[in-house]
PyMOL commands that place a pseudoatom at each C-alpha (Angstrom):
pseudoatom trace, name=CA, resn=MET, resi=1, chain=A, elem=C, hetatm=0, pos=[63.314, -2.000, 23.133]
pseudoatom trace, name=CA, resn=PRO, resi=2, chain=A, elem=C, hetatm=0, pos=[59.636, -2.444, 22.276]
pseudoatom trace, name=CA, resn=SER, resi=3, chain=A, elem=C, hetatm=0, pos=[58.758, -3.183, 18.685]
pseudoatom trace, name=CA, resn=ARG, resi=4, chain=A, elem=C, hetatm=0, pos=[56.575, -0.972, 16.542]
pseudoatom trace, name=CA, resn=ASP, resi=5, chain=A, elem=C, hetatm=0, pos=[53.768, -3.504, 17.112]
pseudoatom trace, name=CA, resn=ASP, resi=6, chain=A, elem=C, hetatm=0, pos=[54.235, -3.237, 20.899]
pseudoatom trace, name=CA, resn=ILE, resi=7, chain=A, elem=C, hetatm=0, pos=[53.938, 0.531, 20.676]
pseudoatom trace, name=CA, resn=GLN, resi=8, chain=A, elem=C, hetatm=0, pos=[50.910, 0.280, 18.390]
pseudoatom trace, name=CA, resn=TYR, resi=9, chain=A, elem=C, hetatm=0, pos=[49.243, -2.144, 20.799]
pseudoatom trace, name=CA, resn=ALA, resi=10, chain=A, elem=C, hetatm=0, pos=[49.942, 0.173, 23.752]
pseudoatom trace, name=CA, resn=MET, resi=11, chain=A, elem=C, hetatm=0, pos=[48.537, 3.136, 21.806]
pseudoatom trace, name=CA, resn=GLU, resi=12, chain=A, elem=C, hetatm=0, pos=[45.384, 1.248, 20.906]
pseudoatom trace, name=CA, resn=THR, resi=13, chain=A, elem=C, hetatm=0, pos=[44.698, -0.215, 24.339]
pseudoatom trace, name=CA, resn=THR, resi=14, chain=A, elem=C, hetatm=0, pos=[45.679, 2.652, 26.641]
pseudoatom trace, name=CA, resn=ARG, resi=15, chain=A, elem=C, hetatm=0, pos=[42.629, 4.321, 28.116]
pseudoatom trace, name=CA, resn=VAL, resi=16, chain=A, elem=C, hetatm=0, pos=[42.419, 7.441, 30.226]
pseudoatom trace, name=CA, resn=LEU, resi=17, chain=A, elem=C, hetatm=0, pos=[39.766, 6.482, 32.765]
pseudoatom trace, name=CA, resn=HIS, resi=18, chain=A, elem=C, hetatm=0, pos=[39.779, 9.854, 34.516]
pseudoatom trace, name=CA, resn=GLU, resi=19, chain=A, elem=C, hetatm=0, pos=[41.222, 13.137, 33.191]
pseudoatom trace, name=CA, resn=PRO, resi=20, chain=A, elem=C, hetatm=0, pos=[42.613, 15.938, 35.327]
pseudoatom trace, name=CA, resn=ASP, resi=21, chain=A, elem=C, hetatm=0, pos=[40.255, 18.887, 35.718]
pseudoatom trace, name=CA, resn=HIS, resi=22, chain=A, elem=C, hetatm=0, pos=[42.652, 21.336, 34.065]
pseudoatom trace, name=CA, resn=ARG, resi=23, chain=A, elem=C, hetatm=0, pos=[44.722, 21.599, 30.895]
pseudoatom trace, name=CA, resn=ILE, resi=24, chain=A, elem=C, hetatm=0, pos=[48.329, 22.555, 30.193]
pseudoatom trace, name=CA, resn=GLN, resi=25, chain=A, elem=C, hetatm=0, pos=[48.832, 26.171, 31.193]
pseudoatom trace, name=CA, resn=THR, resi=26, chain=A, elem=C, hetatm=0, pos=[49.981, 28.545, 28.468]
pseudoatom trace, name=CA, resn=PHE, resi=27, chain=A, elem=C, hetatm=0, pos=[52.276, 30.710, 30.573]
pseudoatom trace, name=CA, resn=GLY, resi=28, chain=A, elem=C, hetatm=0, pos=[53.467, 28.428, 33.349]
pseudoatom trace, name=CA, resn=GLU, resi=29, chain=A, elem=C, hetatm=0, pos=[54.387, 24.882, 34.158]
pseudoatom trace, name=CA, resn=THR, resi=30, chain=A, elem=C, hetatm=0, pos=[51.710, 22.292, 34.790]
pseudoatom trace, name=CA, resn=ARG, resi=31, chain=A, elem=C, hetatm=0, pos=[51.922, 19.155, 36.894]
pseudoatom trace, name=CA, resn=PHE, resi=32, chain=A, elem=C, hetatm=0, pos=[49.691, 16.154, 36.520]
pseudoatom trace, name=CA, resn=GLU, resi=33, chain=A, elem=C, hetatm=0, pos=[49.638, 13.220, 38.905]
pseudoatom trace, name=CA, resn=PHE, resi=34, chain=A, elem=C, hetatm=0, pos=[48.914, 9.815, 37.455]
pseudoatom trace, name=CA, resn=GLN, resi=35, chain=A, elem=C, hetatm=0, pos=[47.952, 6.356, 38.553]
pseudoatom trace, name=CA, resn=LEU, resi=36, chain=A, elem=C, hetatm=0, pos=[48.577, 3.818, 35.826]
pseudoatom trace, name=CA, resn=LEU, resi=37, chain=A, elem=C, hetatm=0, pos=[46.895, 0.431, 36.133]
pseudoatom trace, name=CA, resn=SER, resi=38, chain=A, elem=C, hetatm=0, pos=[48.282, -2.533, 34.219]
pseudoatom trace, name=CA, resn=GLU, resi=39, chain=A, elem=C, hetatm=0, pos=[48.173, -6.299, 34.373]
pseudoatom trace, name=CA, resn=PRO, resi=40, chain=A, elem=C, hetatm=0, pos=[51.600, -7.973, 34.430]
pseudoatom trace, name=CA, resn=MET, resi=41, chain=A, elem=C, hetatm=0, pos=[51.952, -10.424, 31.561]
pseudoatom trace, name=CA, resn=ASP, resi=42, chain=A, elem=C, hetatm=0, pos=[51.202, -14.044, 32.449]
pseudoatom trace, name=CA, resn=GLN, resi=43, chain=A, elem=C, hetatm=0, pos=[50.167, -13.174, 36.021]
pseudoatom trace, name=CA, resn=VAL, resi=44, chain=A, elem=C, hetatm=0, pos=[46.445, -13.644, 36.438]
pseudoatom trace, name=CA, resn=GLY, resi=45, chain=A, elem=C, hetatm=0, pos=[44.820, -11.835, 39.340]
pseudoatom trace, name=CA, resn=LYS, resi=46, chain=A, elem=C, hetatm=0, pos=[47.553, -9.228, 39.765]
pseudoatom trace, name=CA, resn=VAL, resi=47, chain=A, elem=C, hetatm=0, pos=[47.458, -5.528, 38.951]
pseudoatom trace, name=CA, resn=ARG, resi=48, chain=A, elem=C, hetatm=0, pos=[50.422, -3.165, 39.023]
pseudoatom trace, name=CA, resn=ILE, resi=49, chain=A, elem=C, hetatm=0, pos=[49.661, 0.402, 40.046]
pseudoatom trace, name=CA, resn=ARG, resi=50, chain=A, elem=C, hetatm=0, pos=[52.298, 2.961, 39.111]
pseudoatom trace, name=CA, resn=THR, resi=51, chain=A, elem=C, hetatm=0, pos=[51.940, 6.349, 40.728]
pseudoatom trace, name=CA, resn=GLY, resi=52, chain=A, elem=C, hetatm=0, pos=[53.897, 9.408, 39.677]
pseudoatom trace, name=CA, resn=GLU, resi=53, chain=A, elem=C, hetatm=0, pos=[53.893, 12.856, 38.114]
pseudoatom trace, name=CA, resn=VAL, resi=54, chain=A, elem=C, hetatm=0, pos=[54.259, 14.323, 34.653]
pseudoatom trace, name=CA, resn=GLU, resi=55, chain=A, elem=C, hetatm=0, pos=[55.325, 17.940, 34.344]
pseudoatom trace, name=CA, resn=ALA, resi=56, chain=A, elem=C, hetatm=0, pos=[54.686, 20.014, 31.248]
pseudoatom trace, name=CA, resn=ILE, resi=57, chain=A, elem=C, hetatm=0, pos=[56.814, 23.138, 31.053]
pseudoatom trace, name=CA, resn=LYS, resi=58, chain=A, elem=C, hetatm=0, pos=[55.110, 26.215, 29.605]
pseudoatom trace, name=CA, resn=PRO, resi=59, chain=A, elem=C, hetatm=0, pos=[54.697, 26.076, 25.830]
pseudoatom trace, name=CA, resn=ARG, resi=60, chain=A, elem=C, hetatm=0, pos=[57.371, 27.724, 23.661]
pseudoatom trace, name=CA, resn=ILE, resi=61, chain=A, elem=C, hetatm=0, pos=[56.840, 28.749, 20.098]
pseudoatom trace, name=CA, resn=LEU, resi=62, chain=A, elem=C, hetatm=0, pos=[58.902, 26.503, 17.807]
pseudoatom trace, name=CA, resn=ARG, resi=63, chain=A, elem=C, hetatm=0, pos=[59.055, 25.848, 14.105]
pseudoatom trace, name=CA, resn=PRO, resi=64, chain=A, elem=C, hetatm=0, pos=[57.062, 22.702, 13.246]
pseudoatom trace, name=CA, resn=GLU, resi=65, chain=A, elem=C, hetatm=0, pos=[60.188, 20.833, 12.114]
pseudoatom trace, name=CA, resn=SER, resi=66, chain=A, elem=C, hetatm=0, pos=[61.755, 21.344, 15.552]
pseudoatom trace, name=CA, resn=TYR, resi=67, chain=A, elem=C, hetatm=0, pos=[59.908, 18.590, 17.399]
pseudoatom trace, name=CA, resn=ARG, resi=68, chain=A, elem=C, hetatm=0, pos=[63.323, 17.013, 18.104]
pseudoatom trace, name=CA, resn=GLU, resi=69, chain=A, elem=C, hetatm=0, pos=[63.846, 19.862, 20.591]
pseudoatom trace, name=CA, resn=ILE, resi=70, chain=A, elem=C, hetatm=0, pos=[61.161, 18.469, 22.854]
pseudoatom trace, name=CA, resn=GLU, resi=71, chain=A, elem=C, hetatm=0, pos=[62.980, 17.198, 25.912]
pseudoatom trace, name=CA, resn=LEU, resi=72, chain=A, elem=C, hetatm=0, pos=[62.100, 13.931, 27.627]
pseudoatom trace, name=CA, resn=GLU, resi=73, chain=A, elem=C, hetatm=0, pos=[63.575, 14.054, 31.103]
pseudoatom trace, name=CA, resn=GLY, resi=74, chain=A, elem=C, hetatm=0, pos=[63.421, 11.152, 33.540]
pseudoatom trace, name=CA, resn=PHE, resi=75, chain=A, elem=C, hetatm=0, pos=[62.387, 8.553, 30.952]
pseudoatom trace, name=CA, resn=ASP, resi=76, chain=A, elem=C, hetatm=0, pos=[64.522, 5.539, 30.067]
pseudoatom trace, name=CA, resn=ASP, resi=77, chain=A, elem=C, hetatm=0, pos=[67.086, 5.421, 27.235]
pseudoatom trace, name=CA, resn=HIS, resi=78, chain=A, elem=C, hetatm=0, pos=[64.502, 4.243, 24.712]
pseudoatom trace, name=CA, resn=ALA, resi=79, chain=A, elem=C, hetatm=0, pos=[62.006, 7.069, 25.325]
pseudoatom trace, name=CA, resn=ARG, resi=80, chain=A, elem=C, hetatm=0, pos=[63.286, 9.215, 22.423]
pseudoatom trace, name=CA, resn=ALA, resi=81, chain=A, elem=C, hetatm=0, pos=[62.851, 6.325, 19.963]
pseudoatom trace, name=CA, resn=ARG, resi=82, chain=A, elem=C, hetatm=0, pos=[59.343, 5.637, 21.287]
pseudoatom trace, name=CA, resn=PHE, resi=83, chain=A, elem=C, hetatm=0, pos=[58.499, 9.344, 21.105]
pseudoatom trace, name=CA, resn=ASP, resi=84, chain=A, elem=C, hetatm=0, pos=[59.733, 9.541, 17.499]
pseudoatom trace, name=CA, resn=GLN, resi=85, chain=A, elem=C, hetatm=0, pos=[57.719, 6.428, 16.578]
pseudoatom trace, name=CA, resn=LEU, resi=86, chain=A, elem=C, hetatm=0, pos=[54.629, 7.928, 18.206]
pseudoatom trace, name=CA, resn=VAL, resi=87, chain=A, elem=C, hetatm=0, pos=[55.020, 11.181, 16.240]
pseudoatom trace, name=CA, resn=GLU, resi=88, chain=A, elem=C, hetatm=0, pos=[55.513, 9.211, 13.020]
pseudoatom trace, name=CA, resn=LYS, resi=89, chain=A, elem=C, hetatm=0, pos=[52.439, 7.093, 13.775]
pseudoatom trace, name=CA, resn=LEU, resi=90, chain=A, elem=C, hetatm=0, pos=[50.348, 10.229, 14.344]
pseudoatom trace, name=CA, resn=ARG, resi=91, chain=A, elem=C, hetatm=0, pos=[51.590, 11.658, 11.036]
pseudoatom trace, name=CA, resn=GLU, resi=92, chain=A, elem=C, hetatm=0, pos=[50.709, 8.400, 9.232]
pseudoatom trace, name=CA, resn=GLN, resi=93, chain=A, elem=C, hetatm=0, pos=[47.208, 8.589, 10.690]
pseudoatom trace, name=CA, resn=GLY, resi=94, chain=A, elem=C, hetatm=0, pos=[46.876, 12.105, 9.297]
pseudoatom trace, name=CA, resn=ARG, resi=95, chain=A, elem=C, hetatm=0, pos=[46.609, 13.619, 12.782]
pseudoatom trace, name=CA, resn=ASP, resi=96, chain=A, elem=C, hetatm=0, pos=[47.072, 17.359, 13.093]
pseudoatom trace, name=CA, resn=LEU, resi=97, chain=A, elem=C, hetatm=0, pos=[50.534, 17.903, 14.542]
pseudoatom trace, name=CA, resn=ALA, resi=98, chain=A, elem=C, hetatm=0, pos=[50.059, 21.632, 14.953]
pseudoatom trace, name=CA, resn=PHE, resi=99, chain=A, elem=C, hetatm=0, pos=[50.781, 21.315, 18.671]
pseudoatom trace, name=CA, resn=LEU, resi=100, chain=A, elem=C, hetatm=0, pos=[54.395, 20.705, 17.716]
pseudoatom trace, name=CA, resn=GLN, resi=101, chain=A, elem=C, hetatm=0, pos=[54.687, 24.426, 17.150]
pseudoatom trace, name=CA, resn=TYR, resi=102, chain=A, elem=C, hetatm=0, pos=[55.007, 24.473, 20.920]
pseudoatom trace, name=CA, resn=GLY, resi=103, chain=A, elem=C, hetatm=0, pos=[57.887, 22.897, 22.750]
pseudoatom trace, name=CA, resn=PHE, resi=104, chain=A, elem=C, hetatm=0, pos=[56.966, 20.909, 25.793]
pseudoatom trace, name=CA, resn=ARG, resi=105, chain=A, elem=C, hetatm=0, pos=[59.517, 19.351, 28.053]
pseudoatom trace, name=CA, resn=PHE, resi=106, chain=A, elem=C, hetatm=0, pos=[57.993, 16.441, 29.872]
pseudoatom trace, name=CA, resn=LYS, resi=107, chain=A, elem=C, hetatm=0, pos=[59.601, 15.559, 33.115]
pseudoatom trace, name=CA, resn=ARG, resi=108, chain=A, elem=C, hetatm=0, pos=[58.552, 12.355, 34.716]
pseudoatom trace, name=CA, resn=GLY, resi=109, chain=A, elem=C, hetatm=0, pos=[59.357, 12.245, 38.399]
pseudoatom trace, name=CA, resn=ALA, resi=110, chain=A, elem=C, hetatm=0, pos=[59.885, 9.202, 40.554]
pseudoatom trace, name=CA, resn=VAL, resi=111, chain=A, elem=C, hetatm=0, pos=[57.366, 6.449, 39.961]
pseudoatom trace, name=CA, resn=ASN, resi=112, chain=A, elem=C, hetatm=0, pos=[56.177, 4.232, 42.774]
pseudoatom trace, name=CA, resn=GLU, resi=113, chain=A, elem=C, hetatm=0, pos=[54.911, 0.743, 42.038]
pseudoatom trace, name=CA, resn=GLU, resi=114, chain=A, elem=C, hetatm=0, pos=[52.550, -1.456, 43.976]
pseudoatom trace, name=CA, resn=VAL, resi=115, chain=A, elem=C, hetatm=0, pos=[51.224, -4.896, 43.021]
pseudoatom trace, name=CA, resn=ILE, resi=116, chain=A, elem=C, hetatm=0, pos=[47.685, -5.689, 44.103]
pseudoatom trace, name=CA, resn=HIS, resi=117, chain=A, elem=C, hetatm=0, pos=[46.363, -9.254, 44.173]
pseudoatom trace, name=CA, resn=ASP, resi=118, chain=A, elem=C, hetatm=0, pos=[42.918, -8.709, 42.680]
pseudoatom trace, name=CA, resn=SER, resi=119, chain=A, elem=C, hetatm=0, pos=[41.191, -8.418, 39.326]
pseudoatom trace, name=CA, resn=ILE, resi=120, chain=A, elem=C, hetatm=0, pos=[41.745, -5.391, 37.105]
pseudoatom trace, name=CA, resn=GLU, resi=121, chain=A, elem=C, hetatm=0, pos=[38.012, -4.661, 37.281]
pseudoatom trace, name=CA, resn=ALA, resi=122, chain=A, elem=C, hetatm=0, pos=[37.998, -4.519, 41.100]
pseudoatom trace, name=CA, resn=VAL, resi=123, chain=A, elem=C, hetatm=0, pos=[41.162, -2.390, 41.273]
pseudoatom trace, name=CA, resn=ARG, resi=124, chain=A, elem=C, hetatm=0, pos=[39.866, -0.041, 38.562]
pseudoatom trace, name=CA, resn=GLU, resi=125, chain=A, elem=C, hetatm=0, pos=[36.612, 0.487, 40.472]
pseudoatom trace, name=CA, resn=ARG, resi=126, chain=A, elem=C, hetatm=0, pos=[38.434, 1.161, 43.782]
pseudoatom trace, name=CA, resn=VAL, resi=127, chain=A, elem=C, hetatm=0, pos=[40.821, 3.659, 42.184]
pseudoatom trace, name=CA, resn=LEU, resi=128, chain=A, elem=C, hetatm=0, pos=[37.976, 5.463, 40.399]
pseudoatom trace, name=CA, resn=GLU, resi=129, chain=A, elem=C, hetatm=0, pos=[35.930, 5.532, 43.607]
pseudoatom trace, name=CA, resn=ASP, resi=130, chain=A, elem=C, hetatm=0, pos=[38.940, 7.021, 45.414]
pseudoatom trace, name=CA, resn=ILE, resi=131, chain=A, elem=C, hetatm=0, pos=[39.285, 9.833, 42.855]
pseudoatom trace, name=CA, resn=ARG, resi=132, chain=A, elem=C, hetatm=0, pos=[35.550, 10.550, 43.066]
pseudoatom trace, name=CA, resn=ARG, resi=133, chain=A, elem=C, hetatm=0, pos=[35.840, 10.722, 46.845]
pseudoatom trace, name=CA, resn=THR, resi=134, chain=A, elem=C, hetatm=0, pos=[39.029, 12.828, 47.047]
pseudoatom trace, name=CA, resn=GLY, resi=135, chain=A, elem=C, hetatm=0, pos=[38.382, 14.967, 43.972]
pseudoatom trace, name=CA, resn=ASN, resi=136, chain=A, elem=C, hetatm=0, pos=[42.073, 15.556, 43.216]
pseudoatom trace, name=CA, resn=PRO, resi=137, chain=A, elem=C, hetatm=0, pos=[41.916, 17.977, 40.224]
pseudoatom trace, name=CA, resn=SER, resi=138, chain=A, elem=C, hetatm=0, pos=[45.444, 17.118, 39.013]
pseudoatom trace, name=CA, resn=ARG, resi=139, chain=A, elem=C, hetatm=0, pos=[45.181, 13.321, 38.926]
pseudoatom trace, name=CA, resn=ALA, resi=140, chain=A, elem=C, hetatm=0, pos=[44.747, 11.169, 35.858]
pseudoatom trace, name=CA, resn=ILE, resi=141, chain=A, elem=C, hetatm=0, pos=[43.780, 7.510, 36.048]
pseudoatom trace, name=CA, resn=ILE, resi=142, chain=A, elem=C, hetatm=0, pos=[45.191, 5.560, 33.109]
pseudoatom trace, name=CA, resn=GLU, resi=143, chain=A, elem=C, hetatm=0, pos=[44.876, 1.907, 32.162]
pseudoatom trace, name=CA, resn=GLY, resi=144, chain=A, elem=C, hetatm=0, pos=[47.684, 0.627, 29.986]
pseudoatom trace, name=CA, resn=VAL, resi=145, chain=A, elem=C, hetatm=0, pos=[50.036, -2.171, 29.022]
pseudoatom trace, name=CA, resn=ASP, resi=146, chain=A, elem=C, hetatm=0, pos=[52.515, -3.286, 31.671]
pseudoatom trace, name=CA, resn=ASP, resi=147, chain=A, elem=C, hetatm=0, pos=[55.605, -3.823, 29.498]
pseudoatom trace, name=CA, resn=THR, resi=148, chain=A, elem=C, hetatm=0, pos=[55.212, -0.562, 27.582]
pseudoatom trace, name=CA, resn=TRP, resi=149, chain=A, elem=C, hetatm=0, pos=[53.669, 1.532, 30.330]
pseudoatom trace, name=CA, resn=GLU, resi=150, chain=A, elem=C, hetatm=0, pos=[55.727, 4.608, 29.420]
pseudoatom trace, name=CA, resn=VAL, resi=151, chain=A, elem=C, hetatm=0, pos=[53.975, 4.662, 26.036]
pseudoatom trace, name=CA, resn=SER, resi=152, chain=A, elem=C, hetatm=0, pos=[50.731, 4.991, 27.996]
pseudoatom trace, name=CA, resn=ILE, resi=153, chain=A, elem=C, hetatm=0, pos=[52.125, 8.023, 29.849]
pseudoatom trace, name=CA, resn=LEU, resi=154, chain=A, elem=C, hetatm=0, pos=[53.294, 9.563, 26.570]
pseudoatom trace, name=CA, resn=LYS, resi=155, chain=A, elem=C, hetatm=0, pos=[49.871, 8.947, 25.009]
pseudoatom trace, name=CA, resn=PHE, resi=156, chain=A, elem=C, hetatm=0, pos=[48.203, 10.655, 27.979]
pseudoatom trace, name=CA, resn=SER, resi=157, chain=A, elem=C, hetatm=0, pos=[50.646, 13.577, 27.593]
pseudoatom trace, name=CA, resn=PHE, resi=158, chain=A, elem=C, hetatm=0, pos=[49.877, 13.908, 23.880]
pseudoatom trace, name=CA, resn=GLU, resi=159, chain=A, elem=C, hetatm=0, pos=[46.156, 13.840, 24.591]
pseudoatom trace, name=CA, resn=MET, resi=160, chain=A, elem=C, hetatm=0, pos=[46.613, 16.646, 27.102]
pseudoatom trace, name=CA, resn=ILE, resi=161, chain=A, elem=C, hetatm=0, pos=[48.525, 18.645, 24.475]
pseudoatom trace, name=CA, resn=LEU, resi=162, chain=A, elem=C, hetatm=0, pos=[45.753, 18.124, 21.936]
pseudoatom trace, name=CA, resn=ARG, resi=163, chain=A, elem=C, hetatm=0, pos=[43.113, 19.190, 24.460]
pseudoatom trace, name=CA, resn=SER, resi=164, chain=A, elem=C, hetatm=0, pos=[45.170, 22.227, 25.527]
pseudoatom trace, name=CA, resn=HIS, resi=165, chain=A, elem=C, hetatm=0, pos=[46.340, 23.388, 22.096]
pseudoatom trace, name=CA, resn=GLU, resi=166, chain=A, elem=C, hetatm=0, pos=[43.334, 25.522, 21.209]
pseudoatom trace, name=CA, resn=ILE, resi=167, chain=A, elem=C, hetatm=0, pos=[43.390, 27.337, 24.553]
pseudoatom trace, name=CA, resn=ASN, resi=168, chain=A, elem=C, hetatm=0, pos=[47.183, 27.825, 24.368]
pseudoatom trace, name=CA, resn=ALA, resi=169, chain=A, elem=C, hetatm=0, pos=[46.978, 29.149, 20.791]
pseudoatom trace, name=CA, resn=PHE, resi=170, chain=A, elem=C, hetatm=0, pos=[44.178, 31.545, 21.765]
pseudoatom trace, name=CA, resn=ASP, resi=171, chain=A, elem=C, hetatm=0, pos=[46.216, 32.856, 24.728]
pseudoatom trace, name=CA, resn=LEU, resi=172, chain=A, elem=C, hetatm=0, pos=[49.339, 33.293, 22.569]
pseudoatom trace, name=CA, resn=ARG, resi=173, chain=A, elem=C, hetatm=0, pos=[47.376, 35.094, 19.807]
pseudoatom trace, name=CA, resn=ARG, resi=174, chain=A, elem=C, hetatm=0, pos=[45.705, 37.329, 22.376]
pseudoatom trace, name=CA, resn=LYS, resi=175, chain=A, elem=C, hetatm=0, pos=[49.145, 38.391, 23.646]
pseudoatom trace, name=CA, resn=GLY, resi=176, chain=A, elem=C, hetatm=0, pos=[50.358, 38.914, 20.051]
pseudoatom trace, name=CA, resn=LEU, resi=177, chain=A, elem=C, hetatm=0, pos=[52.968, 36.160, 20.300]
pseudoatom trace, name=CA, resn=ILE, resi=178, chain=A, elem=C, hetatm=0, pos=[51.788, 34.214, 17.253]
for i in range(1, 178): cmd.bond("trace and resi %d" % i, "trace and resi %d" % (i + 1))
show_as sticks, trace
zoom trace
C-alpha cells in the first residue's frame, strides 16, 4: 500500500492536461474517458498509457459526515484507504468539502495499458494533438505517477466534483431539493 508521502507526491504532481468539455450531471450518470500518461520508475524512455473510463452516478443528497457511503467500485483493495487519506488531506489543507453533501459512486471500468518507447514530452504532445484532432468531449488527458496512478484518477474525479458542485447545487436548489 502506498505511503502517505506517495499519495502526497501523486497529488502534487498529477496534472490534468485536457479536461472533458462537460461536468458531472446533476440528474443522471456521467461517464468520462481518460488517458493517463506516466513514466515507469527506473525505465528511461518509456511511457505507460492507461486508457479507461470513470463513471459518476448522479449526485445524492447526503449528510456531510456520510462520506463513507461513497462507493468505489472497480478499484483495488487499497482504494478506500487512499480515498480516506485524500479526504483527510483536503480537510487539513482547509479545502471546502461541501461536495461531500452529495454521494458519488465512482466506477472505474476496465483499464487498458500500453507502453510506448519514447519520451514523455513526445507522447504528451501526440496524445494532446490527437484530442485536438478528434475533439472527444468526454476525454480527459492526465499525467500522473506510475506506481500510484489510481490516486491520479481519484484526484481528477475530485476536481470534476469541485468544478461541478456549484452547478449541481444550483440545479438541486432550483428543484427545491436542498
